[in-house]
C-alpha positions in Angstrom: -36.7 236.9 10.1 -37.6 240.1 10.6 -34.5 241.4 10.9 -33.8 239.3 7.1 -36.5 241.0 5.8 -36.2 244.2 6.5 -32.5 244.3 5.3 -34.0 242.7 2.1 -36.1 245.9 1.7 -33.9 248.0 2.6 -31.5 246.6 0.2 -34.1 246.7 -2.6 -35.1 250.6 -1.6 -31.3 251.0 -1.8 -30.9 249.7 -5.3 -34.2 251.6 -6.7 -32.7 254.9 -5.5 -29.4 254.4 -7.4 -31.0 253.6 -10.4 -32.9 256.2 -10.3 -29.9 258.7 -9.4 -28.3 257.3 -12.2 -30.9 257.1 -14.9 -31.2 261.4 -14.1 -27.1 261.7 -14.4 -27.1 260.2 -17.5 -30.7 262.1 -19.0 -28.9 265.4 -17.6 -26.1 264.8 -19.8 -27.5 263.7 -23.1 -27.4 266.6 -25.3 -29.1 266.8 -29.5 -25.8 266.5 -31.3 -24.9 269.3 -33.6 -25.6 268.2 -37.2 -24.7 270.4 -39.7 -27.5 272.0 -41.6 -25.9 270.9 -45.6 -26.9 267.2 -43.8 -30.4 267.8 -44.2 -30.2 270.6 -47.3 -32.2 268.8 -50.6 -29.8 267.4 -53.1 -32.2 267.5 -56.4 -34.8 270.1 -57.4 -37.9 267.5 -56.3 -36.4 267.9 -52.4 -36.3 271.7 -52.5 -39.9 271.6 -54.3 -40.6 269.3 -51.7 -38.9 271.2 -48.9 -40.6 274.4 -50.4 -43.9 273.1 -50.2 -43.8 271.1 -46.8 -42.4 275.3 -45.5 -45.0 276.7 -47.4 -43.6 278.4 -49.8 -45.7 277.1 -52.8 -49.4 275.7 -52.6 -50.1 271.9 -53.4 -51.0 273.0 -57.3 -47.8 275.0 -57.4 -46.0 271.5 -56.5 -48.1 269.5 -58.6 -47.4 271.6 -61.8 -43.9 271.7 -61.0 -43.2 268.1 -60.7 -45.5 267.5 -64.2 -42.6 269.5 -65.8 -40.1 267.6 -64.2 -41.7 264.3 -65.2 -42.4 265.8 -68.9 -38.7 267.2 -69.1 -37.6 263.5 -67.8 -39.5 261.2 -70.2 -37.9 264.1 -73.3 -34.7 263.5 -72.1 -34.3 259.9 -71.5 -37.5 258.3 -72.7 -38.7 254.9 -70.8 -37.6 251.7 -73.5 -39.7 249.0 -72.3 -38.0 245.9 -73.0 -40.2 243.3 -75.1 -43.1 245.8 -75.5 -43.8 246.9 -79.1 -46.5 249.6 -80.1 
């Protein structure tokens, strides 16, 4: 019975060490994938403003004024018409 218990203990320790070794090998092989910078580039004026704000190129006030200007321009170019609302 003692021999069987020792054998199970040795096998369990060997399994734990083997799993740790495999995990270490896998984590050593994993490297960050190279993602083109163009995928992270802003695609709209709002995105450009947000990137500038996050980078510290513009202040919060400048960002808010610019967004207000964009909203005013958008309202002028594409007015919102709500169906069923008569003013």
